[in-house]
C-alpha positions in Angstrom: -17.7 -8.6 -31.7 -15.9 -10.7 -29.2 -12.7 -10.3 -31.1 -13.2 -6.5 -30.8 -14.2 -6.3 -26.8 -11.2 -8.3 -25.9 -9.0 -6.1 -28.2 -10.5 -3.5 -26.3 -9.7 -4.7 -22.9 -6.2 -5.6 -23.9 -6.2 -2.0 -24.9 -7.1 -0.5 -21.6 -5.1 -2.8 -19.6 -2.2 -1.6 -21.7 -2.9 1.7 -21.3 -3.2 1.2 -17.5 -0.1 -0.6 -17.0 1.8 2.5 -18.7 -0.2 5.2 -16.7 1.0 2.9 -13.9 4.6 2.7 -14.8 4.3 6.6 -15.8 3.1 7.5 -12.5 5.6 5.5 -11.0 8.4 6.7 -12.8 7.0 10.4 -12.2 6.7 9.3 -8.0 10.0 8.3 -7.9 11.4 11.5 -9.7 9.8 13.4 -7.3 10.9 11.6 -4.3 14.6 11.6 -5.6 14.3 15.1 -6.7 12.6 15.9 -2.8 15.4 13.6 -1.3 18.1 15.6 -3.4 16.6 18.8 -2.1 16.6 17.8 1.4 20.3 16.7 0.8 21.4 20.1 -0.1 19.1 21.6 2.6 21.0 19.8 5.2 24.6 20.2 3.4 23.4 24.2 3.6 22.5 23.9 7.0 26.1 22.3 8.2 28.0 24.4 5.9 26.2 27.6 8.0 26.9 25.8 11.3 30.7 25.2 10.3 30.7 29.2 9.4 29.2 30.4 12.6 31.5 27.8 14.6 34.6 29.2 12.7 33.1 32.7 13.1 32.6 32.0 16.8 36.0 30.7 17.5 37.5 33.4 15.8 35.7 35.5 17.9 36.4 33.8 21.1 40.1 33.9 19.8 40.4 37.4 19.6 38.4 38.3 22.7 40.9 36.4 24.6 43.9 38.1 22.9 42.3 41.3 23.5 41.8 40.4 27.2 45.5 39.6 27.4 46.6 42.5 25.7 44.5 44.7 28.3 45.8 42.5 31.2 49.4 43.6 30.1 48.4 47.1 29.9 46.9 47.5 33.3 50.6 45.9 34.2 52.1 48.0 32.6 50.3 51.5 33.5 50.3 50.4 37.1 53.8 49.8 37.5 54.6 53.1 35.8 52.5 54.9 38.1 54.3 53.5 41.1 57.6 54.6 39.7 56.5 58.0 38.9 55.0 58.1 42.7 58.3 56.7 44.0 61.3 58.2 41.7 59.6 61.7 41.2 62.7 63.3 40.0 63.2 60.7 37.2 61.6 61.3 33.5 59.6 58.8 31.9 59.3 59.2 28.2 57.9 57.8 25.4 59.0 54.9 23.8 61.0 55.7 20.6 59.6 54.1 17.3 61.4 51.1 16.6 61.4 49.7 20.3 58.5 48.1 20.0 58.9 45.3 22.6 59.7 47.8 25.6 56.9 49.4 27.9 58.5 52.2 29.8 61.5 54.3 29.6 62.5 55.8 32.8 65.5 58.1 32.4 67.2 58.7 35.9 68.4 61.9 37.4 71.3 62.4 40.0 71.9 65.9 41.2 70.0 67.2 38.9 71.4 65.7 35.5 70.4 62.5 33.5 73.1 60.0 34.7 71.3 57.0 32.7 68.1 55.0 31.9 66.2 52.3 32.5 64.2 50.3 29.9 61.2 48.5 31.2 59.3 45.5 29.7 56.4 43.6 31.6 55.0 40.3 30.9 51.6 39.1 32.2 52.0 35.5 30.5 51.6 31.9 32.0 54.8 30.7 30.6 58.4 32.0 30.6 60.3 32.8 27.2 63.9 33.5 27.4 63.2 35.1 23.9 61.9 38.0 25.8 66.0 38.7 27.3 67.5 38.7 23.5 64.8 41.0 22.4 65.3 43.6 25.1 68.9 43.4 25.1 68.4 44.1 21.6 65.8 47.4 22.3 68.0 48.5 25.1 71.1 48.9 22.6 69.1 50.7 20.2 68.4 53.6 22.7 71.5 53.1 24.8 69.5 52.3 27.9 72.2 52.0 30.8 69.8 48.8 32.1 66.8 46.8 31.4 64.1 45.2 33.4 61.7 42.2 32.9 58.6 42.3 35.0 57.0 38.8 34.9 54.5 37.0 36.5 56.3 34.1 36.0 60.1 33.6 37.0 62.6 31.5 34.3 63.4 27.5 36.3 65.4 27.9 38.7 64.8 31.7 39.6 62.7 32.9 42.6 61.8 36.6 43.0 64.6 38.1 41.0 67.7 37.5 38.7 70.0 38.8 35.8 70.6 36.9 33.0 72.6 38.2 29.8 72.7 41.4 31.3 69.1 41.9 31.9 67.2 42.0 35.4 64.3 39.6 35.9 61.9 40.4 38.7 58.4 39.7 39.7 55.8 42.4 39.9 56.2 42.4 43.9 59.8 43.2 43.8 59.6 45.4 41.0 60.1 49.1 42.6 63.0 47.5 45.3 65.0 46.4 42.3 64.5 49.6 40.5 66.0 51.0 43.9 69.2 48.8 43.5 69.3 49.3 39.9 69.2 53.1 40.1 71.9 53.1 42.9 74.1 51.1 40.5 73.4 53.9 37.5 74.2 56.9 39.9 76.9 55.6 42.0 78.7 54.7 38.6 78.1 58.1 37.3 79.5 59.7 40.6 82.9 57.3 40.4 83.0 58.6 36.8 82.9 62.1 37.6 84.9 61.8 40.6 88.5 62.8 39.9 89.8 60.5 43.0 88.4 57.7 41.9 89.8 55.6 39.4 88.6 53.3 36.5 89.7 50.1 38.3 87.8 51.6 41.4 84.3 51.6 39.1 85.0 48.3 37.4 85.5 46.7 41.2 81.9 48.5 42.4 80.4 47.3 39.2 81.4 43.6 39.1 80.3 43.5 42.8 77.0 44.5 42.4 76.1 42.2 39.3 78.0 39.3 41.3 76.2 36.4 42.8 77.6 37.7 46.0 75.2 40.7 45.7 72.4 38.7 44.0 72.4 36.4 47.0 72.4 39.3 49.2 69.4 41.0 47.3 67.7 37.7 47.2 68.3 37.4 51.3 66.5 41.0 51.4 63.7 39.9 49.6 63.1 37.1 51.5 63.0 38.8 54.8 60.5 41.2 53.4 58.2 38.5 52.5 58.4 36.5 55.4 57.7 40.0 57.5 54.8 40.8 55.2 53.5 37.2 55.1 53.4 37.1 58.9 51.7 40.8 59.0 49.1 39.5 56.7 48.4 36.6 58.8 48.3 38.2 62.2 45.9 40.6 60.5 43.5 37.8 59.5 43.9 36.1 62.8 43.2 39.3 64.2 40.1 40.0 62.1 38.9 36.6 63.1 39.2 37.3 66.8 37.3 40.4 66.5 34.6 39.0 64.6 34.4 36.2 67.3 34.1 38.7 69.9 31.4 40.9 68.3 29.4 37.7 68.0 29.7 37.0 71.7 28.9 40.7 72.6 25.7 40.7 70.0 24.8 37.2 71.8 24.8 38.5 75.4 23.3 42.0 74.5 20.4 39.9 72.7 20.2 37.8 75.7 20.2 41.2 78.1 17.4 43.1 76.2 15.0 40.0 75.7 15.1 39.3 79.7 14.8 42.6 80.7 11.4 42.6 77.7 10.4 39.3 79.6 10.1 41.2 82.9 8.8 44.3 81.6 6.0 42.6 80.6 5.4 41.2 84.3 6.5 44.2 85.9 5.6 47.3 84.0 6.7 49.9 86.2 10.1 48.3 85.9 12.9 51.1 86.0 14.1 51.9 82.8 17.9 50.8 82.0 19.5 53.4 79.4 20.3 51.8 76.6 18.2 48.7 77.2 14.6 50.7 77.3 13.7 53.6 75.4 9.9 54.7 75.3 8.7 54.7 71.8 7.2 58.5 72.3 8.4 61.4 74.2 6.4 62.7 77.0 5.7 65.7 75.0 4.3 63.8 72.6 1.7 61.6 74.3 -1.0 64.1 74.4 -0.8 64.3 70.8 -1.4 60.5 70.2 -4.1 60.5 72.5 -5.7 63.6 70.7 -4.8 61.7 67.5 -6.8 58.5 68.6 
C-alpha cells in the first residue's frame, strides 16, 4: 500500500514538473511573440516616421522651389511693366518656343520701324553663374536679337552695378532701365548710320567699338555711381527730415498738453475764467442747456 502511494506521489510530482515546464514554455513563447510583435510595431512606426519625414522634406523643397520661381516671376513682371511704361513705342512680344531661358523680348522701334531687339533674362538667386551668359547668348542667336541683357540681384565677381561679358550686358535691377536707354541708343544709332548714305561702314564700326569699349563702360559706371550717390544723399536727407519733424511734433504735443493742463487747473480754481479758443470748449451749446435741464 505504501509502495502504491509513493508511486502515485512520484507520478503527481512528475506531472506537476511537466506542467510547470509546459507553462514556462508557453510563457516564454508568449513573451517572445509579444516582444516580436512590439519590435515589429516599433519598426512600423519608425518606417512611418521616415516616410512622413521624407514627405515633409519633399514638400519643403517644392515650396522653396515654388517660392523662388514666384520671386523670379514677380521680378520679370515688374521689369516688363517698367519697360512698357518707359518705352511706349517699343513692342513686347512673347518668347518663341525653343528659347526657354529668356523672359522678355523687346523689339525696339525708331521712326515707326523696328530697328532691332533686346532679349532680357531676369535672375533672382543668391549666387552668380557664368553659365547664364552662354545660355542667353545661344537664345539670342536663335531669334537674331540685337542685344541681350541679364538682370541679376547678384553681379559677377569684379563687377559693380553693370558690365558686359562675351557680348552680354549684365546689370542690377536698380539700373536696368538706365542700361536699356543706352542699349536702345546703340541700336537706333547703328540703324541711323546704316540707313544714312553719308555715313560709311567705318563710321558705324567706330561708333559701335566706342560704345562697347572699356572707356564707355567707365563713363556709364561713373554716371550710375553719381546717381546712386545723389539717391543715397536724398534718402538720408529724407530720414533726417522725418526724424526732425517727429521730434518737433513731440515737442509741440508736449507744450500743448502742458498748456491744456495748466488752463484746466486754473479753471477749477476760477470758474468764470475767460475761454481760450482751441483750449476750452463747452461740452454743450447754450441752446442745448435747457434740453439737458429738462431731461434731468
